[in-house]
N, C-alpha and C positions, 0 to 999 in steps of 0.2 A: 903423532897424527893430530893431536889437539893443537900443537903449536902451528903446524902447517895450516890448519883450519882457521886459526886466528889471522895468519898472514893473508889467507884468501879473503876473509871478511874485511881485513884492513884494506886490501886492494879494492874490494867492492865499495867500501865506504868512501875511499879516496875518489873513486870514479864518480860516485853519486854527488859528492861535494863539489868536484870539478864541474860536473854538468850544471849543478845549481848555480855555482859561481859564474860560469860562463853565461848562463841565462840572465843573471842579475847584472853582470857587467856589460852585456850587449843586448839592450832592450829591443833594438831593431831586429837582431837575429831571433830573439825569443818570439817576437811578433810574427816572424815569417814561418816558425815551426808549426806543424799541425797541432791543434789544441787537444786532440783526443789522447787519453791515456794509452789506449790500445795502439794507436798509430806510432807513439813514441816508443813504447816498450817492445813492439814487434820488431824494431830495428836491432835490438840487443841479441847477440849470438845465443843459440840454444845450448852451446857447449858450456857445461858448468866450469867455473874457474877452478884451477888446480888447488887441491887442498881442502875442498869442502868435505864434510862428513859424508860417507857413502849414501846414507839414507837421504840426506838433504840434497846431495848432488842429483839423485834420481828425481826428487820432487822438483828441483830447479829446472831440469830439462823438460819435464812434463808441463810444468807451469808455463814456461815460455813457449812451448809448442801450442798450448791452449791460447796464448796471446796471439801467436802468429795466425792461428785459425779463427781469431775473433770469437772464441767460445768463452763468454764471460762467466757463465755459471760454473763451468769446469775449472777455470782459472781461480775463481773465488774459493771453490772447495779445496784446491791444491794449496793455495796461499794460507788457508785456515790451518791445514796440516803443518805447514812450515812454521807458522807462528806458534802453534802448540808445541812443536818440537823444540823451538828456540827457548820457550819458557821453561822447558824441563832441563835443557842441557847446555845452553849458550849464555854468554855474558849479557848483562843488561843493555849494553850499547847495541849489540846485534839484535836483541829483542826489539828495542826501540826503532831501529832502522827498518826492520821488517814490518812493524806495526804501522809505520808511516806509509809504506807502500800498500799495506793492507787497507788503510784508510782511503788512500787514493783510488784503489780498485773499487771499493764500496761506493765512493762518490761517483765514479764513472758509470756504475751500474744504476745510479739514480737513488741509492739508499743513503741519504744524508745522515740519518740517525745512527746507522751502523758505522758510517765513516767517522762521525764525531766520536763515537765510543772508542774506536781503535786509536784515533789520534790522541784522545785524552789518556789512554793507557800508556802511550809513548811519552806523553808529557809527564806522567806520574813517575816514570823511570829516571827523569833528568836528575833528581836529587841524589840518586845513587851513583852518579858518574863523576869523574874528575872534570876539570875545566875543559880539557881537550875533547873529552867525550860529549860533554854538554853542547859544545859548539858544533860538533859533527852532527849530532842528532837534531839540534835546533835548525841547522841549515837544511836538513832533510825535511823537517816539518814546514819550513818556510816555503819549500817547493810545493807542499800540499796546499798551503795558504794561497800561493800564487794561482794554482790551478782552480781553487774555489772562487777567487775573485774574478778571474777571467771567465769563469763559467756563469758568473752572476749570482753565485750562492754567497751572498754577503753575510748572512747569519753564521754560517759555518766558518767562513774566513775569520770573522771577528772572534768567534769562540776559541779558535786555535791560536790566533795571533797574540792576544793579550797576555796569556801565560808565557809565550815565547819572549816577549819584551822583558818580562821579569827575569827569566833565565839568562838572557843575553846581557842584561844590565849588570847581573851579578858576576858574570864570567869575563866580560870584556872590559878593557881599560876605559877610563873616562874620555880618552882621546879617540878611541876606536868606536865606542858604542853609538855616538850620534851619527856616524857615517853609516853604520850597519842599520840603525833605525830608519834613517832616511832611505836607504836602499829597500828595506822591507816595505815602507810606506809607498815608495815609488812603484813597487810591483803591484800593489793594490790600487794605485792611483787611478788608472784608466777605468777600472770598474766603477769607482765612486764618481769619477767625472761624468761618465755616461749616465749614471743614475742620478747625479746631482744630490747625493745624500752623504752625510758624514755623521759619525757618532760625536757625542759631546767631547769624548776624550781625544778623538782625532782632530776635531776642530781646535781644541786647546793646544795640541802639539804643533799644528801648522801655524797658529797665531804666535806661539812662543818662538818658532824659528825666525819669523819676520821681525820680532822685537829684539831677540838676543844677539843674533849675528847676521844682520842683513847683508853685510859686505861679503860674507862667505857663501851666499846663495847665488847660483847661476841665474841671470836675468830671465832666461827662458823658463826655468823651473819656478822662479818667483811669480812670473805672470800666470803660470798654470795654477799655482797655489792660490793666488789672489782671485783668479776666475772661479775656482771651485768654492772658495769661501764666499765670494759675492753671491753665487747662486744659492749656497746653503743659507745665507742670511736672508735672501729673498724668500726662500721656502718658510723660514721662521718668522717672517714679517718684520725683521730688523732692518728697516730701510737705510738709516744712516750708515751702518757698517757695510751694507751692500754697496752703497754709493762710493764709500772710501776705497774698497778693494777693486771695484770695477773701474774706477777712474784711473788708478795706478796700473792695472792690468792693460788697459787700452793704451796708456802712455808707453808701456814697454813694447807692446805689439808693434807700434809704429816704427820702432828702431831695430827690431830683430832682423838679422841678415837671413836666417834660414826660415823664412815665413812659410814656405810651401809645406814643410813637414808638419808645422803646428797649426796652420790656418784652418784645417778641416774642422777643428773644434770651434773656431771663431764663427765659421759659416753655420755650424750646427746651432750655436747659441743665438745667432742673429735670426736664423730661421724660426727658432722657438719663440723669440720675441714677436716676430711678424705674425706667427700663427696665434699666439696668445691675444694679440690685439687686432685680430680679424682681417688679416691680409694673407690668405693662403697662397695667392699667386706669387707674392714676393718670397714667402717662406719656401715654396717649392724651388724657386731659383736658387736660394741660398743652400738648401739641402743638396741639390744637384751638384753645386760647386764643391761642397764639402765631401760628398760621396766620391766624386772624381778624385779628389786628393787622397781620401782614405783608401780607395781601391788601388791607387798607385803605390802606396806605402805598406799595405797590410794584406794578408791573405783573405780569401772570401769569407771564411768562418770567423774572422776576428770580430770582436764585439764592436769595434770602432766602425767597421763596415756595416755589419748587420744592424747596429743601432741607428745609423743614418738611413738605412733602407726602411726601417720602421717609421722613422720621422717622415720620410718622403711619402710613404704609403698613407700616413695620416693626413698630410697636406693634400694628396690626390683625392682622398675620400671627401675632404671638406670642399674641394673644387667640384665634386660631383663625378669624378672618374673612378667609380667603385670597381669596375672590372680591372683596371690597371692596378689599383690599390690591393685588391684581393690576390692577384697573381704575384705581386711583390711579397705579400705576407706569406703566401704558401711556399714561395721559394725560400724565405727566411726560415720557416719552420723546418723544411727539409734539410737545409744546410746546417743549421745549428744542431738539430737533433742528431744528425749523422756524425757530427764532429765533436759536440760538447755535451750531448745528452738532452733529455726532454725537459729537465727542470732548470730552465735558463730563462732569465728575465725577458729577453727579446721574444721568446716563444710565447710568453704570457701576453706581451703587448700585441703580438701578431694575432693571437686568438681574440683579443679584445676588439681589434679592428674588424676581423672576420665576422665577429658577432654582430657588429653594426651593419655590415654589408648584408648579412643574412636577414636582419630585421628590415632593411630597406627593400629586400626582395620579397618580403611578406612571410618568410619562414621563421616565425617566432619560436617554435620549439627548438630548432637548430640554433638560433641566436642565443637562447637561454642556456643551452648546453655548452656552447663555446664560451659564453660569458663566465659561467661557473668554472670551466677549465682554466680560464685565464686567472681568475681569482685564486684558485687552488695553487697554481704554480707561483704566482707572485708572492703569496703569503708564506709559501714554503722557503723562498730564497731571500726574503727581505726581513730583517730583524723586526720584532714586534714593536720596538720603541722608536723606530725610524719614521721620519715624516713621510717618506715615500710610501710606507705601508698605508698611510691614511690618504695620500693622494690617490692611490689605487682603489681604496675602499670608496672614496668619493666618486671616482669614475664608475665603479660598479653600481653605486646608488643611482647615478644619473641614467645609466643604461637600463637598469632594472625598471626604473619608472617609465622609460620610453617603451619598454616591452609590456607594460601593463601590470607589472609586479609592484604595486604601490606599497604593500606591506613590507616586502623585502627591502625596497628602496628606503622607506622610512627608518627601518631598523639600522641599516648601514649608515644613513645620514646622522642618526643620533650617536652612533659610535664615533663618527668623525668629529662631531661637535664636542663630545666628551674628551676625546684625545687632544683636541686643539686647545683645551684649557691650559695645558702645560707646554704648548708649542706656539706661543704668541697670542693666544686668546683671540680677541676681536681684531687684532692686527694681522692675523694669519688669513691669507686669501681663501683657504679651505673653509674657514668659518662661514664666510658669506655664501660660498657655493653650497655648503651642507645645509644651511638654514633655508636657502632658496629651494633646494630639492625637497627638504622635509616639508616645507609649506605646501609645495605642489602635490606631494604625496598625500598629505592630510586632506587637501581638497579633493583629490581623486578618490579617497576613501569616504567622502561625504562629510568629513569633519570640518565644515566651513569656518566655524568660529576659531578653532585652533589653527587652521591653515592660514587665514588672513592675519591672525596675530603673529604667526611665525614669519610670514612674508614681511610684515611691518618691521619686525626685529631684524630680519635680513637687510632691509633697506637702511636701517639705522647703522648697522655694521658697515654697509656699503658706503655710506656717507663718510664715515671715518676713514675708510680705505681710499676713497676718492681724494681725500686730502693728501694721502701719500702718493697715489698714482699721478697726481698733477705734477710731481717732481720728476717724472720721467723725462728723458732728454728731448724727445722730439714732439712737435705738435701732432704729427701723424699718429703716433702711438696713443696720445691722450684722446684724440678724436675717435680712434677705433674703440678705445675702452668705453667711451660714452655711448657709442652706437650699439655696443654689445650688452649694455646694462639695462635695457628697457623691458625685458621679459616680465619681471616682477611688477613693474609699473603698470603694464597693461592689465595684468590679472587683478591688481588692486583697483584700477580705474573701472574695469568692467563690473567689479563688485558693487561700486557706487554707494550711494547713501544707505542702501538697504542693509549693508553689513558693516560699513565703516563710516566714522565721522569725517566729513570733508576736510575739516581742519587738520586731522591727523594725516590724511592723504596729501594735503597740500604741503605739509611740513616735509614729506618725503620728496616731492617734486621740487620744491623750493631749494632744497639742498643738493639736488642732483643737477638741476639745470643751471648751466653757466658756472659750475664750480671751478673749473680751470680758469675761466676768464676772470672770475672774482678774485681768486688767489693771486693771480699775476698782477691784477690791478692794485691789490693791497700791498704786494711786495714792492712794486714800483713806487707806490706812495711812501713806503718806508725807506727806500733806498737813499734818500737824501741824508739820513742820519746813520748810514751804514759805515762800517770800518773801511779804511783806505784800501785794503786789499780787495774788498768786495766791489767797491766803486771802480777800482782799476780793472777788475774782471769785466764789469759791465761796459767800461769804455772799450776794452778789447773786443767784446761781443759786438758793439756797434760798428767797430772797424771791420770785423770779419763779415758782418752783414753787408756793408758797403762793397767790400771786395766780391762777395758772392753775387750781388746784383750786377756789378760791373762785368763779372765773368759771364753771367747769364745772357747779357745783351751785347757782349763784345763780338765783333765779326769773327774772331777766331773760335768762338764757342761752338760753331758748327762742326769743328773737327774733333777727332778723338782726344787730342791733347787738351782742348778746351773742356771736354766732358770730364776728363781726369781732374782738372783744376777745380771744377765745380764739386766733384765728389769729395775732394780733400777739404775744401772750404766748408762743405756741409757737415763733414765729420767733426771739424774743429768747432763749428757753431754749436752742434749738438753737445759736444763735450763741455763747452763753456756753459751752456744752458743747464746741463746736469750739475755742474759745479755750483752755479748760482742757486739753482733750485734746491740743492742739498742744504744751503744756508737759509732757505726760505722758511724759517721757523715762525715768522709772523703770520704765515698762512694757516698755522695750526688752529684747530678749534673754530673752523669757519661755519659751523652749524648755526642756523638762525631759525626762528619760528615766525609764523604769520603775525604774531602779536608784536614783533619787533620792527615791523615795517612801518615807516612813517609816511602816511598818505594825507594829502590836503583834504579838508573837510568835505568839499563838493566833488571829490574825485572817486573813480572806481578803477581798480587794478584788474586787468584781464590778462591772465597768464595762460597762453595757449600751449597745448600739448599735441604734438604730431607723432603718431606711431605709424611708420610706413608699413605697407602690406608685406607679409612674409609668407613662407610656405605654410606655416602652421597657424597663421592668423590673418584676418582681413585688414587690420590696421584701422586708423580712424583719427578724428580730431576731438579733443575735449577742451574745455576752458574752465579755469578756476577764476571766480569773480570774488574779489575782496573789497569790502566797503567799510569805512570807519564805523565802529560801533555796531556793525551788522554781521560780522563774522565772514565765513567762507562758504561759497556755493560751488558745487561741482556740476557742470552742465555738459552732457554729451552733445557733440555737434555732428557734422556729416561724416560719411564714409571717406577715408583718406583718398582713395582713387578718384572719387567723384569731385572732391574739393580740388585736388591737385590738377585734374583735367581742366576744370573751370579756370583755375589760375593760369595754366599754360595757354589756354585759348584766349583769355583776356590779354595776356602779355604778348602773345603772338600777333594780336591786332594793334596794341598800343605802340609797339616799336615801329610801326609804319608811319608814325608821326602825323603830319597833316593829312596823309592819305588814308588814315584809319577810318573804318566804317563805324560811325556812331551807333548804328542799330546793333551791330554785333557786340560792341563794347557794352551797350546798355543791357543786352540780353544776358551776357555773362556776368555783369555786375549784379543784376537782379537775382541770378541763380546763386551767386556767392552770398548775397545778403540773406537769402532765404536759408542757406546752409549755416552761415557763420554768425549772423547778427540777430535774426528773428528769435532764435532760442534764448538769446541773452537778454532780450528786452525787459522781462519782469525784474531781473536782478540788477539792471542798470537804471531803473526808473529813478528820476530825480537827479542823476549825475550830470554834471556839466563838463567835467574833464575826464578824459580816458587815458590811463597809463597802460599801454599795450606792450606785451612781451611776446612777439611773434615766434613761431617755431616752424621748422621745415620750410616748404615753398612759400608759406605766408610771409616770409621775410622779404619777398620781392613784390609784395602787393601793398599799396597804400590804402588803408581802410577808408580814408576820406572819400574815395571815389564811389563807394557803395551807396546806392540810392534807396530811399524809402519809397513806399507805394505812391506818395504824392509827388514824386519826382525830385524831391530835395536830396542833397547829398549829405552824408554823415558829417562832413566838414562843417556844415551849417548848423549842426546840433551839438557837436562835441569838439572841444579843443583836444586834439589827439597828440600825445607825445609817446615816443617809443623808447623802450629800455632794452639793453643787451641782456640783462638779467634782473629779476625783481629784487635780488639781493642788494642792488644799488640803493634801494630804499632803506636798507638797514646799515649801510656803510657809514662809518664815522665821517662827518663833514669837517674837514680841517681848513682853516683859512689858507688860501694859496699865496705863495711868495711870488706874486706877479709884478711886472713893472708898469702896468697900465697902458702899454703901447698897443696901437691897432696897426698890425702889419698886413699890408695888402700886396700880394704878388700877382701880376696880371700881364697878359699879352707878352709872353716870353719871346725872345728872338731865337727861333729854332735853328737859324742858320740859312733860311731860305727867303728871308724877308726882303733883303736888299734887291736881289734880282730873282724874282720868283721863277723857279724852274731851271735856273742856269746850271745847277749841279744835280739836277734831278732827272732821272730817266723814267720813262713810262713804266708804271707797275704792271705786272701780269694781270690778266683778266681773272675774275673769280674762278677758282678751280684750276687755274693753270699750274700753280705750284702750291701744294697744301702746306708747304713748310714756310711760307712767307707771311709775315705780319705786316699789314699795310696801314699806315697811319697818315692822315692828312696833316701836313705841317704848314699850311697856309697861315699867314698872320691873323691875329684875333683882335682887331681894333675895337670890337664891341666890348671885350673884357676890359680893355684899358679905360673906356668910357665908364664902365661899371666901377672900376677901381677909383677913378677920379671922383665920382659922385660920393662914394663911401668915404674917401679922404676928406672931402668937404664937410661931411656930417661929423667925422671924428675930431676935426679941429687940429690942435697942436700935437696931439698924441699920435697922429697918423704918420705912417711911413709907407709910401707907395714905391714898389720895386717893379720896374718894367724892362723890356728889351733884353739886352745881353746880361744885365745885372740880375735878372730873374732866374737864378741858377740854383743848383743843389747846394753849392757852397754857401750862398747867401741864406738859404733856408736853414741850414744847419748852424748858421751864426745867430739865429734868432733863439732867445731863451725866455720862456715863460711870459709871452705877451698876454695882454688881456684878450685880444681878438687876433686870430690868424685867418685871413681870407685868401684863398688860392683860386684864381680864375684862369683856367687853361684847359688842355685836353686831358681826359682821364680814360682809362681802359680797364677791362677785366677779360682775361682770356679763359673762356669756359672750357671745361673738359669736352663739352659737345662740339667745340670747334677744333679739337685736337686730331691730328693724324700721325700715325707712327710709320716711319719708313727708314730703312737702313739703321735700325736701332736708335733713331732719334724720336723725340717727342717735340713737336713744334705746333705753332698756332697761327691763325690768320685773323686780322681785324680788317673789315672793309669800311671805309669812311669816304666822305666827299671832300672836295677841295681842289684848288688849282695846283697844289704841289703835294707830293706824297713821297714817302721813303719806305724802304723795306728793312725789316729787322729779322735777323736769324736768331731764333730763341733756342737755346740748347735744351736738353731733356730735363727741364725743371718742373717736376710734378708738384712742388710746393706751391699752393695757391697764393701765398704771400709774394712770390716772385712773378706771378701771373697777373698781378693787379698793380696799377701804378698811375702816376701823373707824368706828363711830358713837360719838361722845363727847357730853359735856354741851352742852346748848343746841341740840340738833339740831332742835327744833320751836319755837324762840324767834324773836323778831324780828318778831312780828305777821304771820307768814306763814300763819296759820290751819292748814290741813292740809298746808302745804308744808314740805319739808325745808329747814332753815337750813344754809347752806354752812359756817358756822363750827363746826357740829357734825360735819362729815365729815372724817376724816383719811384722805387718799388715799395709796396707795403711792408716788405721785409726791412727796408732801410728806415721807414717811418718809425719803427719801434725804437730807433736810436735817437729820436728827437726828444727834447726836454720841454714838454708842455704841461708840466705839473701845475694845476691850478688855473690853466687857461680857461676862460669862461666860455668862449665860443670859437670853434673852428668851422669854417664854411668851405666846402669843396664845390666850388661853382664850376662844375665840369660834367661831362657825360658819364653816366653809369658808375659814379663813385661810391654808391651804396651797395653795389653788387659784389659777389664773391662766391667762394665755395661754401655751400650750405652744410653745416654740421649739426644734425639734430641734437638738441639739448645743449649746444655750445655756441650758437650764433653763426655768423657769417665770417669766413676767413678771407679778408681783403682789406682795402683801405679803411673801411668802417671800423673794424676791430683794432687795427693798428693805431689809428688816431685816438681812439678811446683809451687804449692801453698806454699810449704816450702821455696821457694826462688830461685830455680835453674833457671838460665837464658837459658841454653840449656840442653836438655835431650835426651840421646840416649837410645832407648828401642827396644825390640824385639816383633814381631807379631806372632811368632810361636816357637816351640821347635827347637832351632838352633843347628847346628853341632859344636862340640868342636873345632877341629883343624882350620876350616875355620873362626870361630869366633875369635880365638886367633890371627890369622894373620891379620884379618880386624882391630881389636883393636890396635895391635901394629903399623900397617900402619897409622891409624888415629892419634895416639898420637905422632908418629914421626913427622908428618906434623904440628900438633898443638903445641907441646912443643918445638921441635927443629927448625922448619921452620917458626913458628909464624903465620901460616895460621889461618883465622877465623874458628870457630868450624864447621860450615856447609860446608865450602869448604874442610877442612881436611877430614871430613866424606865422602863427595862426591868423592874425589879423591881415598880414600881407597876403596870405593865401586867399582869404575871403575877398580882399580887394581885387585880386587877379581873377577869381571866379566871377565876381560881379561884372568885371570888364569883359570877360569872355562871353558871359550870358548876354550882355548888351550887344556884342558883336555876332551873336548867334552861334558861338562855338563852344558853349559850356558843356555840351554832351560829349566832347572829345577832351578827356582829362590831360591829353598830351600837353596842352597849352598852360595848365594851371596846377597840376598835381604831381609834377615830376620830382619834387623834393619832399623829404621828410626830416623831422628833427628828432635826435636821440639825446637823452640825458634826463637824470632825475630832477624833479622840481626842487 
């Protein structure tokens, strides 16, 4: 009887091992099976295998009947009897196998403690078994691990798995063990990938695989390993390692044949990045794509499906669709609880979102209850030493503060700060978030001194992290980061001088504003001495930018294939940016202080701060005024909406040109002077030069046009020069390797000059087709006269390029001239001019002229593709009335020019100083690109400027600059004053359209 019993248990053991092996060998099949222990076990026949001892046979039948009836308590009681019977009368291997199932049953009932106890008892029996017995029991416990990982109970899975590795390593051959180890980790992989967390031991194992035998790893699996490691290093703040793995993972993804099965995780990660950087709409799109792929390949209760549903719910909530987010979260809670139990990570995340929804609805008690339930579950299933534990604690702190629980929020934030000391310290993004939350909690508790000090420390950490974030691949991500980093700034600014020294506040703002611009400027400055592989990558980047610009303006770009080409080129551009930015170590330590700024003796630096209105704050303008030997003043200015409305009203009138109403312009200018300048008067007393760093919509307003009470303009009292960032005043000034040439490009032959209108059809009327960009390509003889005059002033160093020769290829052949003067058409396509139709984003420009062409612009949201100059050949190529891509120089392409050390670039065209405004990081358009390309000074226009007045201003400026050797900003200022005097004599001074359309950028 005993022998027959052993045979029966051998049969049971073999069946269990076969099931586990099948699940391991067929991950797709495993993914399709129901996750619930009850659902799996209820399929096993209730007839006891032949040969079981009589008593155990009876318990067996009752036990499986209870499972069929989904009676967990009864099943638990019967299994306890079976285990006790086995301990008294059965071999250790049988005891261990039953303990493994007993552990699984406890876990399924939500009792992780009892489950772990049973599993460890089974592990303790391993040393009493022979090799075959150890393997059999180990594989049974592996199945328990898999169930724990899939349920999101990472702590239990890790606790069981590590001793299993030791047992398997001792019993399996050196050839077999790595394969089994890989299989074991593969079972847990999805759980960790969805959670983005790894233990140190697991990280080391995955790294060792990549180093020891890279040729033996499947490319798809390698990409998944690298993606997981990249995210793990991002959590830990190790940016160089993150970039290394992410770059390789993306390279593999592009070449994988079975993308559909794997791409759900790509969309999930991409959505996370969009959500992290403030673009919930794009995140929602990526999550929906990923969810569709996950639902196609996995069952509804699988964590890959429910994990994406939770992500989508979060994006919906950020977009303001709380009802849809709540319904999705409640669905996840029902599905997961029914199939995988209540203590699952997705359930915790769902409760967290539901808590925020309850708070939005005003039910704070309910929100607090749900928030605590979320914390209880997440901390039960996530190991105490895992970074994700602290990410969840950080989220709890933020939500607690929002619910008015400042004490609980402060306590949780302090715990996160302490934990982060061993998780990257100040490089860990959680450190900045925790310090910010702690500071706000201390303010809420009335501890202002502590609160402001903590917020200042948070900003110091944020400055360090901004140096890392600037290496992110895309401009859009960096801009979104800047936009989302102003909350602490406003709290500190509103504290004012009563609580904080202005110098300390300005140090924060100085290092925040323009940080990305400055790091890129320094990097480009250092690129001349870079290794060959780095300069080669930079050359490839310039080529890709040119291809991208061509694709954006090519006639074929209106079709689906054109959009696909643009998407691929954009991805390659961002990959090259990521690679180059990873090497941008010269941008490290960008922190500067107000004391390091080099100001002329009679100058004042005015650094404006624009905080746009938001739901929780009114917004506003401030100005830091810095004077040599006089320190820093912080001056509050007008309400943001009031100032922005006045700027919009003034610009709405000035763009009418000669038809503008001088009375309206004067009224708005007076209003702006009262808001922006009058409060500054005491701090600016005695200054003759003004170095202005505009922010927000102020970047479209020339301060020179503001009038004093006596009717005089600010241009008549201050020489005003603009800076992209005040950090330019601390940038090392290196002598430029320039050739002394003055290069003038004027009056390009657009392709319509010979026979005006011959190849040009009538453009649609405004509004007839919102997808049409209309540009006047009539000849520009006035610009050629302007160029001739400048050439005469420059003498032998001048090179005038006109007609068909005034092309993009000619411009890219120019290297580091002393002066580059471009006189042609310019444009910026504002988001306000955009219309979306048939999944396209396109734009329209309306201009005047005897000849015009149309351009189909593909869905290029990047503002550097929406800003540019028109050069020779713009209507060539047999396109009829279509714009030819080879005649459009975009701001994206300008970044590939070599203007390092060029003393002056003048863009003598309409609207060349406009672009997409990024608070705290300047304007994204031609202005930014030419400065990054190396121009030390840049003269640009802020509206459609008049031809004759522009020609006279330019000639006057170059006469002073080239003949009288005046500094650029002084030569420009004197030319503006001459133009103002002439317009005053003609009775037109009250309309700045004629004399104030240009501004000059650059540090003195």
